[in-house]
Structure formats: structure tokens, C-alpha cells
N, C-alpha and C positions, 0 to 999 in steps of 0.2 A: 810692338803690340800687334796682335792679330785682330782684324776687324773686317766686316764685310756688309754689303747691302745688296738689294736686288733692284732690277729695273721696274718691277711692278709688285703690288701687294696682293693681287688676286689673279687667278687663272683657272681655266677649265681643263679637265683631262684632255691630253693630246697637245695642249699648248706648252710653250717653252718660256722659262724665266731665265734671265741672265744674272749671274753672281759677279759682283765687282768686289775684289778683295785685296787686302794688303797684309803682309806679314814678313818678318825677318827670319822666320823659322819654318820654312816650307820643307817638304810638301805638306798638304793638308788633307784631312778626311772630312767628308760631309755626311751627316746623318739626318734623315728626314723622318719625322714622327708626327702622326695625328694625335692631337691632345683633346681628350674628353674625359669620360669617367676613368679611362686608363690611357697609358701612353703606348701607342701602337707604331712601331718602327716599320716604315714601308719601303725605305731604300737607303743604301749607303753607297758613297762614291769615294774611292780611295785615290791617293797619289795625285791630288789636284795641284798643279804647279801654280804657285802664287808668288808674285814679286813683292819687293819692299818699296812701296810708293809713298811719297810725302803727302801729308795732309795740308791742303791749302789753308791759309790764314782765315779766310772767310767761309770755311766749309759749312758752318751752320746756315749761312745765307745762300751760298753759291754751289754747294755740293762738293764732292771729292774729285770727280773726274777720273776715277781709277779705271783701268782697263778691265775687260771681261776675263774672269779667271775660269769660268765654267758655264755651260748651258745645261739646264736641268729640264727635262721633259716631264710634265705632270702625268703620272701613270693612268692608264685607262680605267683601272679598277679602284682608284683612290676615291674614297667617299668624300662628300662635301664636308668641310670642317676647317679648323685652325691647325696648321701644320708648323711645328717648330723646326727650324733649320739650325743645326748645330755644326759649326766648322771648327775642327780641332787641329792645331798645328803640331809640328814635330816634337815640341816640348810638352804636349799634353794640355796646353792652354786652349780654352774654347770660347767662341763668340756665338751669340744667338741672333737670329733674325726670324722672319716668319713669312708664310704665304697663306692666303685664304683660298682654298679650293672650292670652286663653285660647282653646281651640278654639271654633269657631262654635257647636257644640252640646255636649250632655253626652257625645256619642259621641266617643271619642278619634280623632285623626287620625294618631297614632303609637303604637308599642308602649310607649314609655318616656316618663315624665313627669319633667321636671326641676323640682324645687321650689326656687324662689329663696329665699334665706335672709333674707327681708325683716324678720323679727323682729330679726335681728342689725343690720340697717340702722337700725332704730328705736332700739335700745339704744345705739348709738354716735352717733346724731345729736345734735349739740350746738348746732344753730342756735337762736339766742335766748339762749344762755348755757351751759346745762349739759346733760349726758347722764347715763346710768345709771352712768357711770364717774367723772365729774369735772365741776367747774365750769371748763369749758375756757376760757371767756372770761376769767375771773379768772387762770387759769394763764398764758395767752398774753400778757396785758397786764402781767403781773408783779405784779398786785395780791395774789396769794396764791402761796406756795411750793407745791410738788407735794403734800405731805402734806395741807395745809390745803385745797387745791383739790379733792383726791380726797374729802375729807370733805364737800364741797359737792355731791356727786353727788345726783341726784334719782331717786325711785322711781316717780313718775307722769310720763309723757312724752306730750305731745300728738302725735297723728299728723296734726293739722291745722296744719301749719307747713312751711316749705321745708326741704329737706335741706341740710346743710353741703356746699358744692360739692366739697371734696376727697374726700368719701365717694362721691358719685354722678357726679362729672364729673372724675375723676382724669385727668391727661395720659397719653399713651401711654407715656411713659418712667418712670411711677411705679415705684419700686423694690419688690422683694419684701421681706417681713418675715422675712428670713433673712440671715445673714452668709455670703456666697458663698465665702469662704475660711476656713480655720482660723486661730485666733488664734496669732500668732507668739510666740516665746519672750520672756517679759517684757513683751509688748504689752498695753496697757490694753484691757479689753473694750469692745465697741461693739455697736450694734444697727442693722442695715440699712445704708442708704447715708447716712451722717451728712452728707456734703457736700450731697447732693440735698435732704435735709430742711431744712438751714439755708437753702439758696438759695431754697427755695419757702415758707419760713416755715411749715412743716408742723407740725401738732400731733402728739403721740405716738399719736393714735387714728385718724389718717386712713387708714392702710393696712389696718385691720382689718375693714372692711365696704364694701359697694358692689359694683356689677357691672362698670362700664366699666374695662377693662384690669386686672381682678383675676380671681380664681379662676374664677368662673362664666363670665365672658366668654371666658377662655382655653379653658375646656372646650368651650363652645358652638362656638367657632371651629374647634377640632379636630374635633368631631363632625360639623360641616357639611362640612368638607373631606373627611372620611372617608365621607360619604354616609349618616350615621346620623341618622334622623329623631327629633325630640324635640317633645313638647308641653310647655307651660310653665304653671306656677301659682305662687302665692306661699304663704308659710306660713299666712297667715290664711284662705286658701281651704280648707285642710284642716280648719280649726277651725269654719268656718261653713257648709260645703257637705258634707252627709253623703255625697254621691255623687262627690266630687272625684276619688277614685282608681278608681272603677268602670271596668272595661274595660281597664285597663293591666296589662301583664305585669311591668313594672319601674318602680320609683321611684328617682330619683337625687338625692342630696344632695351638693353640691360645695363645697369650700372651708371655710366657717366657719358651719355650721349650729348655732350655740351655744345658741339660745333656742327652746324648744318650749312651746306651750300644752298643757293637758291634752287638749283636743279634737283637736289635731294629733297628739299622741302616740297617742291612742286610735285614730285613723284609720289610722296607720301600723301599729299592732299588729294591727288587724283585717285590714289588707291582707296582711301577711306570713302571719298565721295561716291565711288562706283560700287561700294558695298563691302569693302575690306574691313577687317578688325585690326586696330593698332593697339598693341599691348605695350605700354610704356612702364617698364619695371626699372625705372631710372630716376635720377634727380638732377637738377640743374640742366634739364633737357632743352636743347635748341636755344641756349642762351645767346650764343654768338653767331653772327652771320659771317661766313668765310667764303673763299673762292680758290680755284686753282688757276695758275698761269703757266705758260711755257709747256703746254701739252702735259700738264700734270707734274712737272718737275719742281714747281714752286707752289707752296701752300701759303696763301695770303691771309693774314690774320692780324690786322693793325689794332684790333680791340678798341680801347678808349680813344685812340687818335685815328680812327678809320677815315675821317674826312680830311684831316689836316696833313697826314703823312703819305697819302696815296695819290700820286698823279692821275691814275686812271679814274679815281673817284671824283676828281675835280672836273674831268671831262664828261663823266657819266655817273651821277650820284647813285644810280642803281647798282653799280659795281662795288660800292663802298663796303668795307667790312667793319661792322660795329655791332651793337646790341640789335637783335632782331626786333626789340621793342622800341627802337629809335623811331621817333615820329616821322622822320624823312622817308622811311620805308613803307609806313602804313600797313605793316604786316606783323603785329606782335605775335610771338610764338604761341601764346595761349589760344589763338584762333584754331590751331591744330592740335596742341597738347592739352588744352583745357586749363593749364596752370602755368605759373611763372615763378622762377627763382626770385624775382623782384618782390614777390608777395610771400616768399618762404624764407629760406636762410639756413643757418647752421644749427645743429643740435648736438649736444654732448661733445663739443670740441672747444678747447680753450674756455673762455668765459661765456660762450654762447650756449644758453640753456644748459649750463654745466651741471645742474641738478635736475635736468629734464627727465621725464618719465621713460624716455627711450622707446615708447610704443604709442600706438594710436588709440584714442578714445572713440568708441563706436557711437554713431548717432543714427544713421539711417539703417537700422538693423533688418529691415524687410527688403533691402535691396537684393537684386538677383545675384550679385557677386558674393553675397554672404549666405546663399542657400546651403543648408546642411552644415553650417559652421557652429551651431549652438551658441551664437552670439546674440546679445541683447543690448538695448540702449544703455550706454554708460560703461560697458565692458572695456577693458584695456587689453590690447593684444601686442605681442612682440616686445614687451618691456624687459623680459629676461634675456633677449638675444644680444644686444638691443636691436630692434627693427629700425629705429630712427637714429641717424647720426650723419656726420659729415654734411652733405648738401641735400636740401629738400625744397620741393616746389609747392606753391599754394595759391590762394586767391583771397580777396577780401570777401567777407560774408556777413550777413545778419541772420536773424531768426524769424521764421514764419509763425503763423498762428498755431501751428501744430508743434512748435518747440524745436523744429529741425532747422539746421543751417541752410541758407539759400545764398547763392552767389550775388555779389554786388558788381555792377558793371565796372569795367576798367581793363585796359591793356588786352582787349580781345577775349576776355573770359566769357564763355558762352552763357547766355541766359538760361539755357536748358541744362547746365551742369548739375549733376546730382552728387552732392557731397556725402560721402559715406562715413568718413572719419577725419578727425583733426587732432593736431597737437601743436603747442607753441614752438616757434623758432625765432632766431634773431639774425638779422642781416649783417651784424657786425658787433664787435665787443664794445662795452660801455666805455667811452673815452674818459669818463670821470671816475672809473674804478681805481683802486690803489694798486692794481696789478699790472705788470708789463703785458702789453698786447702780444698775442700769439698769432692770431689770424690777421693777415694783411688787410688793411682797411679798404673797403670798396670806395669808388669815386662817387660819393653821394651827390656832389654838386652836378656832375654830368648826368647822373640818373634822373635827378630832379628836373633838370633843364630839358634833356633830350627825350626822356621816356614819358615823364608826366607833364612836361610843359609848364612847370611851376618852380622856378629857382628857389623860392622861399621854402619849399618843402625839404631842402637839403638839411636844414637845422631842426626839422620836426622829428620827434621820437617815433611818429607813426611810420616813417620811412624804413626804420630798422626793426620794427615789431611785426612779425609775421607768423604764419602757421604752415606746417606741413599738412597737406590735404590728400586724401585718397578719394578719387572721384571718377565718374564716367560721364560721357555725353554722346548723343547722336549727332552725326554730321553727314549730310547727304543721305546716302543709303547705307552708310557704314557706322561704325561705333569706335570710340576710343576709351580705353581704361588706362588711368594714370595712377600708379602706386605712389608717386610723389616723393620717393626717397631713393637715394643711391643704394641703400643697404638691403633691399628686398631679397636679393639672391642669398644673402647670408642667413636670413631666416629660413629659407628653404634648406640650406645646408644643415642648419641646426635642428631640422625636423619639426619646426613649429607647426602644429596641426592646423591652426587657423589660417596662416599664410599659405600653407600647402593647399588647403581646400579652396581658398579664394583663387589661387593661381590656376588650379584645375578648372574651376568654374569659368574663369575668363577664357582659357584655352578651348574649353568645350563650346562655349557660346560663340566664339569666333571661328569655330570650325577647324581648329588646329589639331584636333586629335581624332583618330579613327575610333570606331566603336570598341575595338579590342583594347584601346588604350584607356578607355574610360572606366 
């Protein structure tokens, strides 16, 4: 088998990345292409000598340790963006990896910075066997049933290994993680396009991360067609580069920005507090606290067992990886995002809101984000896309004297949060339903104990009944817009006029667009 990885996932023009590869069919040819609205090939390197190297037994944890097959210099004229690296062996078999090219210098070339959710890519990467979710190799081979395979998830994952190809090289027809229609009367629940998944021997985790033909790619293609300039960075850049956000008016998170390091979060908080605009076009945002060890070679993500399984956390609890909403941290994600997945959940997936409307009901129709949208109280938007699906963030709320929703305190949700639109979600499937569960159950006992401080809440229906919420709030001198759903970019791709106008309103308010772009 031909496979490869790089020593880093981001670089500036003039810098060099190292390719570590293995094949039994050399020599190989490397093609490098920028991916946006179009695929732009910027370089090819032929006749790369690659040896046939063994894959270590614990490659998922410890990496591959393959030698360097080639050094690639990032071209001086390469624009910031996502670059697909395709290595093809002598038999014509290809393997994909990627690099994010940052601006040529620390000075921005655009007003807005798109931060690729590469921490999520790492968490879902199961190349070599296991991921932070599951022993995927055992699951797909039939060696372990789902529950046992999930117990084989690992908390330390190497970044020095290839990516599973369905994550970073999904085909153009990869289905969305949403049921495109409502469940029929008496119909068994399903998740996504079951026929496609079977035909492609897909794992349950392939659609949840990656760029190609997924949320970020969809958004970038839309933005480029609209003439909206973007610079690019990865999650880890915010963690290791103190000036990564300097000079930008807006930072954009798109799709599934689920995993944040402490350094990344601190950078985003300082950015907003100093006057920046944070546009969260994502769902399940900042749910998990993670970190890097070994100079970035190890991604640490113990999830539910962040305190039990991590020796570093026993010595220094601040290093633990767990829910950002864990009471031990005192920093629930909603303090910077405004919303939380713990108050939201799934929509149009399995039995979770299986007959849900798929769109938002508008409440605060005079909000600045809705200017020029021709929307009024009670209107529903995005239901034909559908706009809501997969994972969604929300908050608890009540209603004021004016009949509009107002946030209720809890888990860092700002008192000043302005709720624009809402829709029901479910944090898990009904255990008493007559149908086989499709969505893996959340650890409600841990959430009740460690996030809410009330173990009895684990058996309360209130813990799983939530809402997707679209909202904004001011923080410091800056502002945050949170779309509350993973699927926002797909509404842009579909040409939904309401979502398109709202997105442009947000980008304009946050200073992300030149006058010529407006």
C-alpha cells in the first residue's frame, strides 16, 4: 500500500515541509493543488524514490517513523488556502494528504481568517486502527461489536501518520450527515445516505471531519464565487503562534470546530475582547478541551476519561482534556461561543428530531443580522435545504414580556445573548423507543455530574431536550455570531437567499468584506 504524511500541516511560502512515505511500487509522483471554487495545480514532482517501510503496531498512538522521502518548498506565489497533496505510485494508486498555506508574512492578505478545524481531523483519524472515538479497524473487520470497539478509543493520537482517506479525500458525492427528508409514519429511523455508506464501505466516522467536499470546502467555494477574500490557518497555529490573529477583522469557524486547545481558546478570547468579530458557522463548537504533547507530534484527547487516564492531568488538572464545560476548568465554552452542544443536540439524524422542520423559526426579526432578509416573526428558513442537521448548539431560554426568547443562565451562556432563531434538537435517542439506536449514546451521567454538578439530572428528560439557536452577543469590544449548526455552509451552497444575506450581513458588520465585495 502507498501512504504518506507530512511533518507539519501548515506553512508559509518559502518554508519547507517533509514528506514521509512508504510504498511497494515506487517511484512516485506528487501533485500539489489549491482547493477552492476550483482545483488549481501549482506544482508536480516526479520520480520520488520511496521505500517500502513497515507500519508499527501502535502507529495510531506512536506514529509511523518513516524516513523522509522528499522535501517540498512552499512556492512564493502560492495563495493562502487548503492544498491537496496527491502522491501516486508506479501502479497508478494515489494517496492524499494536505497542507494549509498561510499568508506569505505575518501581515494579513485578507480581512477574514478561516481557521480549519484540523483538531477535529486528528480526533477522527483512525489510520493505524483507532481514533478518539473508536477502534475503527476492529469495528469494520467485525472483530468487535460497536460498544466494545468504542471502548477501544485512544486518548493519545499521533500526528505523524497518514490520514484515513475517507476523511481527507472524500469523493465529490459524499453525502451530508443529515436526513434530507422527514421520517415517514412507522418508518425505521436511519442516518444519512445508508445506501451510499454501504456501497463505499464507509465507517460511521468518515463524514464528521475533513475538508474536501465537506463543510469548509463548501464554504470556501461559495466565498470565492462571491469574491470574498480569505486567509487560512489551522487550529494549531492559534495555539503556537501568538500573533496568528493579528491584523484580522474577523475569524471564521465553519462546520465542525469541535476540539479546542487552551492556547487556541485564549487567542480567540483575546481577539474578540480587543474588538474582533468571531463568526461561528459551526455546530458542536469547542465541545472538547484538548492539547498537544511531544512538540506537536501527539494530539491528546482523553475525552470522558480526561482525569482518570492522563498522568499529566493528575499532576496538573489544568492540563486535563475533557469537556470544556467541566466544572474543574471553570471555563464553559459558551463564555466565548455563546452556545453549547450540551443545550442543543442532533436534528434529522436517527430518531433525533427525525421529523424536525430542518430549519430555524425566526423570533428576533429586527436583529441586525436579518437586515434586508424580508424575514418576520414566525418565519421558517432553511427547511428545504435542510439548514439544521447533524449537530447543533443552543442554550436554555425563557420568554420576555415582548414575547421574544431570552437566555437563562447556565454553563457560561452570556446574559446579553440575543436569540434570533430556534428549533428543537435532541441530545440522544429515546431509550424507550421500539427502534434500534443509531446515534451512540452520550455519557449523561458524566455530563450531569461534571458539567451541571447534579448527578440526579442524568435521568431527567430535560438533559436531552434541547434547541438549536442562532444568536449573537457582545464581548469586550468585539462581537460573536453563532449560527448554531454544522450545516450552515450547505445552505450557502444551495443558494438559500436568507442564509446568504445573513452571512453577508455578518461578514460586513465584522469588517470582513471590502466595499467592492458588498
